[in-house]
VMD Tcl script that draws the C-alpha trace (Angstrom):
set ca {
  {-8.61 -22.38 -9.79}
  {-9.77 -19.21 -11.51}
  {-8.56 -15.66 -9.76}
  {-9.96 -12.56 -10.36}
  {-7.99 -9.35 -9.39}
  {-10.01 -6.14 -8.86}
  {-7.66 -3.03 -9.91}
  {-5.33 -1.60 -12.25}
  {-1.99 -0.38 -10.88}
  {1.37 -1.49 -10.05}
  {0.28 -3.83 -7.21}
  {-2.31 -5.71 -8.92}
  {0.38 -6.26 -11.75}
  {2.47 -7.68 -8.87}
  {-0.12 -9.92 -7.58}
  {-1.10 -10.91 -10.81}
  {2.25 -11.92 -12.10}
  {2.69 -14.30 -8.63}
  {-0.82 -15.85 -9.79}
  {0.12 -16.83 -13.35}
  {3.21 -18.68 -11.53}
  {0.93 -20.56 -9.48}
  {0.47 -24.19 -10.20}
  {-3.10 -23.88 -8.63}
  {-4.42 -21.26 -10.63}
  {-5.52 -21.70 -14.25}
  {-6.83 -18.70 -15.28}
  {-6.33 -14.82 -14.02}
  {-8.80 -12.06 -14.97}
  {-8.76 -8.23 -13.97}
  {-11.24 -6.30 -13.23}
  {-10.63 -3.12 -15.20}
  {-6.96 -4.24 -15.60}
  {-4.58 -2.99 -17.88}
  {-2.58 -2.84 -20.79}
  {0.22 -3.94 -18.56}
  {-1.72 -6.87 -17.17}
  {-2.71 -7.76 -20.47}
  {0.65 -8.29 -21.63}
  {1.20 -10.88 -18.84}
  {-1.54 -12.89 -20.50}
  {-4.22 -11.52 -17.80}
  {-7.90 -11.30 -19.11}
  {-8.93 -7.62 -18.88}
  {-12.73 -6.98 -18.34}
  {-12.75 -3.30 -18.06}
  {-15.53 -1.87 -16.31}
  {-15.55 0.31 -12.80}
  {-14.88 -1.20 -9.61}
  {-16.66 1.44 -7.71}
  {-19.93 0.80 -10.01}
  {-20.59 -2.19 -7.57}
  {-23.67 -3.28 -9.52}
  {-21.51 -3.63 -12.85}
  {-18.91 -4.60 -11.25}
  {-20.09 -7.56 -9.03}
  {-22.53 -9.05 -12.17}
  {-19.10 -8.70 -14.34}
  {-17.28 -10.44 -12.02}
  {-19.62 -13.34 -11.07}
  {-20.84 -14.13 -14.71}
  {-17.03 -14.91 -15.33}
  {-17.16 -17.77 -12.49}
  {-14.18 -16.91 -10.53}
  {-13.27 -19.29 -7.63}
  {-11.51 -16.28 -5.62}
  {-11.41 -12.41 -6.14}
  {-8.60 -10.44 -4.40}
  {-9.25 -6.78 -4.19}
  {-6.02 -4.60 -4.76}
  {-7.13 -0.70 -3.85}
  {-9.10 0.07 -0.94}
  {-11.89 2.40 -2.16}
  {-13.74 -0.66 -3.65}
  {-13.25 -2.04 -0.05}
  {-14.51 0.86 1.62}
  {-17.83 0.63 -0.68}
  {-18.44 -2.68 0.08}
  {-17.59 -4.50 -2.46}
  {-16.27 -7.76 -0.91}
  {-19.73 -7.90 1.00}
  {-21.67 -7.90 -2.28}
  {-19.29 -10.61 -3.85}
  {-19.86 -12.83 -0.79}
  {-23.47 -12.48 -1.08}
  {-23.23 -13.79 -4.48}
  {-21.49 -16.57 -3.27}
  {-17.76 -15.93 -4.31}
  {-14.86 -16.29 -1.98}
  {-13.24 -12.81 -1.58}
  {-9.66 -11.90 -0.23}
  {-10.11 -8.69 1.03}
  {-12.65 -7.37 3.75}
  {-16.02 -6.15 4.11}
  {-17.05 -2.62 4.60}
  {-17.63 -2.87 8.11}
  {-13.54 -3.59 8.69}
  {-12.45 -1.89 5.84}
  {-13.38 1.47 7.75}
  {-10.18 1.08 9.63}
  {-8.40 2.45 6.68}
  {-11.66 4.32 5.13}
  {-11.88 6.43 8.43}
  {-8.97 7.55 10.26}
  {-11.17 9.06 13.04}
  {-12.75 5.84 13.28}
  {-9.05 4.04 13.48}
  {-8.16 6.42 16.36}
  {-11.35 5.67 18.31}
  {-10.79 1.85 17.56}
  {-7.29 1.67 19.01}
  {-7.92 3.75 21.95}
  {-10.90 1.08 22.89}
  {-8.47 -1.54 21.87}
  {-5.14 -0.05 24.15}
  {-3.43 -0.36 20.81}
  {-0.49 2.12 21.11}
  {-0.65 5.03 18.56}
  {0.28 8.57 18.56}
  {-2.66 11.10 20.87}
  {-4.80 12.57 18.56}
  {-7.74 15.08 18.63}
  {-10.81 14.95 15.76}
  {-12.68 17.89 14.37}
  {-15.59 18.75 12.35}
  {-15.52 22.25 12.45}
  {-12.40 24.19 11.01}
  {-12.49 27.03 13.52}
  {-12.51 24.25 16.21}
  {-9.40 22.81 14.64}
  {-7.51 26.47 14.03}
  {-8.32 27.06 17.93}
  {-6.94 24.45 19.33}
  {-3.77 24.80 16.87}
  {-3.55 28.31 18.36}
  {-3.47 27.20 21.61}
  {-1.43 24.32 21.25}
  {1.66 24.77 18.98}
  {2.76 21.03 18.46}
  {4.67 19.72 16.08}
  {1.16 18.06 14.85}
  {0.26 15.99 11.95}
  {-2.94 16.79 9.90}
  {-4.67 13.97 8.49}
  {-7.63 14.10 6.45}
  {-10.23 11.71 7.69}
  {-11.43 10.22 4.51}
  {-9.42 8.25 1.56}
  {-7.04 10.49 -0.09}
  {-4.81 8.01 -2.21}
  {-1.82 8.56 0.08}
  {-2.12 12.26 -0.19}
  {-4.12 13.13 2.92}
  {-1.29 13.45 5.40}
  {0.45 16.76 6.40}
  {3.76 16.52 8.52}
  {4.26 19.67 9.96}
  {7.16 21.41 11.37}
  {5.06 24.07 13.19}
  {1.31 25.14 14.12}
  {1.58 27.76 11.35}
  {2.12 24.76 9.04}
  {-0.49 22.62 10.54}
  {-3.64 25.61 10.36}
  {-2.61 25.69 6.64}
  {-3.14 22.18 6.05}
  {-6.41 22.41 8.27}
  {-7.42 25.49 6.02}
  {-6.73 23.62 3.07}
  {-8.58 20.50 3.52}
  {-11.50 22.11 5.57}
  {-12.26 25.40 4.17}
  {-10.77 25.05 0.79}
  {-11.97 21.54 0.38}
  {-8.43 20.56 -1.41}
  {-9.51 16.79 -0.94}
  {-13.36 17.09 -1.59}
  {-15.38 15.15 1.24}
  {-12.15 12.87 2.50}
  {-11.14 16.35 4.17}
  {-14.06 17.49 5.62}
  {-13.35 15.85 8.84}
  {-9.88 16.32 10.09}
  {-7.68 14.30 12.51}
  {-4.63 16.41 14.43}
  {-2.44 14.34 16.33}
  {0.92 14.08 18.04}
  {4.19 14.13 15.82}
  {6.19 11.26 16.60}
  {9.81 10.62 15.89}
  {11.63 8.05 14.86}
  {11.56 5.46 11.74}
  {8.69 4.56 9.63}
  {8.29 0.65 8.99}
  {5.30 -1.00 7.12}
  {4.38 -4.57 8.80}
  {1.46 -6.18 6.54}
  {-0.24 -9.25 7.99}
  {-2.39 -11.64 6.36}
  {-5.52 -12.84 8.65}
  {-8.51 -14.90 8.32}
  {-10.17 -13.26 11.26}
  {-8.51 -15.05 13.57}
  {-5.25 -16.30 13.11}
  {-2.84 -13.37 12.03}
  {0.32 -14.28 9.83}
  {2.95 -11.05 9.90}
  {4.46 -10.74 6.66}
  {8.51 -9.56 5.88}
  {8.71 -6.10 6.86}
  {9.15 -3.19 4.29}
  {10.36 0.04 4.29}
  {8.29 2.42 1.87}
  {9.33 6.44 0.86}
  {6.07 8.23 0.63}
  {7.40 11.81 -0.22}
  {8.53 12.73 -3.95}
  {12.21 14.08 -3.54}
  {15.58 12.82 -2.44}
  {15.84 13.19 1.49}
  {12.33 12.87 2.20}
  {11.57 16.36 0.61}
  {8.65 17.31 -1.34}
  {4.77 16.49 -1.09}
  {3.81 13.04 -0.09}
  {2.95 10.75 -2.77}
  {1.64 7.18 -2.95}
  {5.09 5.89 -2.80}
  {8.21 6.20 -4.34}
  {9.89 3.17 -3.75}
  {10.51 0.64 -1.05}
  {12.77 -2.31 -0.14}
  {12.58 -5.42 2.09}
  {13.88 -7.07 4.45}
  {14.62 -4.07 7.35}
  {17.30 -4.99 8.91}
  {16.37 -2.66 12.01}
  {13.43 -4.31 12.52}
  {14.58 -7.81 14.42}
  {12.45 -10.84 15.02}
  {12.13 -9.59 18.34}
  {10.57 -6.35 17.23}
  {8.39 -8.21 14.92}
  {6.88 -10.17 17.30}
  {6.09 -7.47 20.11}
  {4.26 -6.01 16.67}
  {2.59 -8.96 16.25}
  {1.47 -9.15 19.92}
  {1.09 -5.71 20.72}
  {-0.55 -4.42 17.38}
  {-1.21 -7.20 14.78}
  {-3.33 -9.79 16.87}
  {-4.97 -7.09 18.94}
  {-6.52 -5.42 16.37}
  {-7.99 -8.75 14.22}
  {-9.42 -9.77 17.50}
  {-10.82 -6.38 18.06}
  {-12.43 -6.19 14.97}
  {-13.81 -9.43 15.31}
  {-15.37 -8.59 18.93}
  {-17.09 -5.46 17.43}
  {-18.52 -7.90 14.76}
  {-16.08 -6.22 12.04}
  {-14.60 -9.99 11.02}
  {-11.42 -8.98 8.94}
  {-10.49 -11.43 6.15}
  {-6.90 -10.16 3.78}
  {-4.50 -8.20 4.14}
  {-4.19 -5.39 7.16}
  {-1.68 -3.27 6.64}
  {0.14 -1.25 9.78}
  {2.15 1.66 9.28}
  {4.62 1.65 12.03}
  {6.66 4.62 13.35}
  {9.71 2.76 15.86}
  {9.68 5.11 18.71}
  {11.92 4.91 21.76}
  {8.55 3.85 23.65}
  {8.31 1.04 20.88}
  {6.24 0.82 17.76}
  {3.16 2.98 17.54}
  {0.59 2.89 14.81}
  {0.44 5.68 12.22}
  {-2.37 4.44 10.40}
  {-3.74 0.91 9.11}
  {-4.81 0.02 5.71}
  {-7.04 -2.73 4.91}
  {-5.10 -4.37 1.73}
  {-1.59 -4.72 0.15}
  {0.49 -1.42 0.30}
  {1.89 0.03 -2.97}
  {4.67 -0.27 -3.40}
  {5.28 -2.74 -0.78}
  {3.65 -5.41 -2.16}
  {6.21 -5.09 -5.33}
  {8.72 -6.40 -2.59}
  {6.78 -8.62 -0.79}
  {5.64 -10.73 -3.19}
  {9.11 -11.54 -5.24}
  {10.43 -12.39 -1.54}
  {7.55 -14.62 -0.83}
  {8.55 -18.51 -1.37}
  {4.83 -20.08 -0.10}
  {2.26 -19.84 -3.13}
  {0.27 -16.34 -2.89}
  {-2.68 -17.93 -4.32}
  {-2.78 -20.81 -1.82}
  {-2.19 -17.98 1.07}
  {-4.95 -15.84 0.05}
  {-7.31 -18.54 -0.84}
  {-7.15 -20.09 2.68}
  {-7.53 -16.38 4.36}
  {-10.68 -15.68 2.19}
  {-12.11 -19.30 3.16}
  {-10.81 -18.91 6.92}
  {-9.06 -21.61 7.03}
  {-5.31 -19.86 7.28}
  {-3.20 -22.91 8.27}
  {-0.59 -22.26 11.37}
  {2.38 -22.44 9.41}
  {3.68 -19.06 8.91}
  {4.38 -18.34 5.34}
  {8.04 -19.03 3.97}
  {10.44 -16.04 2.49}
  {13.38 -16.28 0.49}
  {17.06 -14.98 1.85}
  {17.15 -12.60 -0.87}
  {16.64 -8.79 -0.51}
  {14.17 -7.17 -3.20}
  {14.33 -2.95 -3.28}
  {11.78 -1.03 -5.85}
  {11.98 2.27 -7.47}
  {9.04 3.92 -8.77}
  {9.22 6.15 -11.98}
  {6.17 8.85 -11.89}
  {5.44 11.22 -14.57}
  {6.21 15.07 -14.44}
  {3.43 16.71 -12.81}
  {2.96 13.99 -10.09}
  {1.27 13.94 -7.27}
  {-0.97 17.08 -8.65}
  {-1.33 16.93 -12.57}
  {0.59 14.11 -13.99}
  {1.03 13.98 -17.72}
  {-0.15 11.71 -19.77}
  {0.29 10.48 -23.35}
  {4.11 10.45 -22.82}
  {5.93 8.07 -24.69}
  {8.16 5.16 -22.42}
  {11.17 3.50 -23.80}
  {13.43 0.88 -22.92}
  {10.99 -1.12 -20.74}
  {11.81 -4.57 -22.36}
  {15.66 -3.87 -22.19}
  {15.00 -3.40 -18.55}
  {13.25 -6.15 -17.66}
  {15.47 -8.17 -19.50}
  {18.16 -7.84 -17.09}
  {18.59 -10.59 -14.50}
  {16.31 -10.37 -11.04}
  {14.44 -7.86 -12.48}
  {10.48 -7.00 -12.87}
  {8.48 -4.16 -14.32}
  {5.12 -3.75 -13.09}
  {2.90 -1.20 -15.04}
  {1.12 1.11 -13.00}
  {0.21 4.08 -15.20}
  {0.92 2.89 -18.64}
  {-1.19 2.07 -22.05}
  {-0.22 1.00 -25.37}
  {-0.82 3.54 -27.84}
  {-0.16 2.86 -31.94}
  {2.27 0.39 -30.95}
  {4.01 1.88 -27.88}
  {3.79 2.35 -24.46}
  {2.73 5.78 -22.84}
  {2.33 7.34 -19.70}
  {-1.82 7.21 -18.31}
  {-1.33 8.06 -14.54}
  {1.11 9.72 -12.25}
  {3.31 6.47 -10.94}
  {4.21 5.18 -14.57}
  {6.32 1.95 -13.61}
  {7.58 0.33 -10.50}
  {11.07 -1.23 -11.27}
  {11.68 -4.08 -8.87}
  {15.02 -6.21 -8.60}
  {15.96 -8.86 -6.24}
  {19.23 -9.79 -5.39}
  {21.69 -11.54 -2.26}
  {22.11 -8.20 -0.32}
  {20.19 -5.30 0.01}
  {22.98 -3.53 -2.00}
  {22.96 -5.78 -4.90}
  {19.20 -5.67 -5.42}
  {19.38 -1.85 -5.12}
  {22.41 -1.89 -7.94}
  {20.06 -3.95 -10.03}
  {17.09 -1.55 -9.58}
  {18.74 1.20 -10.50}
  {20.62 -0.33 -13.48}
  {17.07 -1.21 -14.59}
  {16.26 2.16 -14.00}
  {18.71 3.83 -16.15}
  {17.00 1.77 -19.36}
  {13.63 3.16 -19.15}
  {13.25 6.88 -20.32}
  {10.41 9.05 -20.38}
  {10.12 13.18 -20.74}
  {10.37 14.55 -17.61}
  {10.43 11.22 -15.59}
  {10.56 11.75 -11.84}
  {12.35 9.08 -9.38}
  {14.04 9.12 -6.32}
  {17.78 8.37 -6.35}
  {18.08 7.44 -2.22}
  {15.77 4.30 -2.27}
  {17.97 1.94 0.30}
  {20.64 4.08 0.48}
  {21.29 4.39 3.94}
  {19.52 1.48 6.00}
  {19.99 1.05 9.72}
  {21.24 -2.13 10.81}
  {19.62 -4.06 13.72}
  {21.32 -1.55 16.32}
  {19.94 1.19 14.71}
  {23.16 2.56 13.61}
  {23.05 3.76 9.60}
  {25.67 2.87 6.63}
  {25.68 3.44 3.15}
  {24.61 0.70 1.59}
  {25.43 1.06 -1.98}
}
mol new
graphics top color blue
foreach p $ca { graphics top sphere $p radius 0.5 }
foreach p [lrange $ca 0 end-1] q [lrange $ca 1 end] { graphics top cylinder $p $q radius 0.2 }
display resetview
């Protein structure tokens, strides 16, 4: 079959690599695609996924059997609706279901309606009301922009003063534009975070292997939030029993609740969770593959990804859960100087081919382009370096060995990805 991918980042690069390996796929296209995806053998169409008329016209003209939408913004804008109306199968939810990511306020109210465990929260449209609430309730709180903010709209605040500063930045200064005109202020939960993604056809739900990502820019979870600086899978402290609890209490009720409200969800439902002493609670929902979670989950997946996406998109997900490789995977993101605010572009990158030649290593291009016969930076997160190994420690060693081969001026990366990983009992030991 012909598969078209919407997007151009590291997540889409990882998807393309998996589809190109599938015996069921004869052709892979991408809109817009990237120079990195083109180097894999993907036919890149260019264009803007948010220009829905042009994107649908260009995709339909290529005759794809399946369109897989990577980023959230086109889904929230209604791209899946438009493609389905044109007779194309889409792996990705329609606009009404994608709202679970598109509006934090909607997601909060949805969880309350359906009894899905999450932190107590309050929604504000007026900055004065939000600031008055914070003066009367010192917290600690987490302040979230209601709309899409590319992973940069969450402010974990140590005290009420920091929370008021976040409200001021979002609502009074317009730091994230329309996304921050409404905010959600919610209780700050304590525990360990984990990402549990599930593939669903709107009825059946198959949780994927857990992953843990690193959102802060610097080691030790310091610095600003980013779109993600690395990830690993499996997560030893997420036991099979805990994953089953997440399925029963969170994933299945969410899919059933969306369907009951006339918002059937087909695609990947991403639950960002906090593992608290009272059980797993939802921090956020996303309506698509995580990035960089996709980069560690896809190399571990033994089931044909193209078949899995087709079955979900067409409402025929089998009863059998996906199969997984026993190996672990670790991804380390290399970011441009200035990221996440104003990343530098056009910086020469060396060592990509040398790193990719190492055993068990994949390089996913996230923000690169070819210029004058060389690779240069073209975005904030430049490449994701993913390695697979028999253990987390070995996968981590391989990933950082590859990282050492890649260089560009001012590169930023975390050195503590998968370093101290809690075991099944929650105790932490250095893992290499």
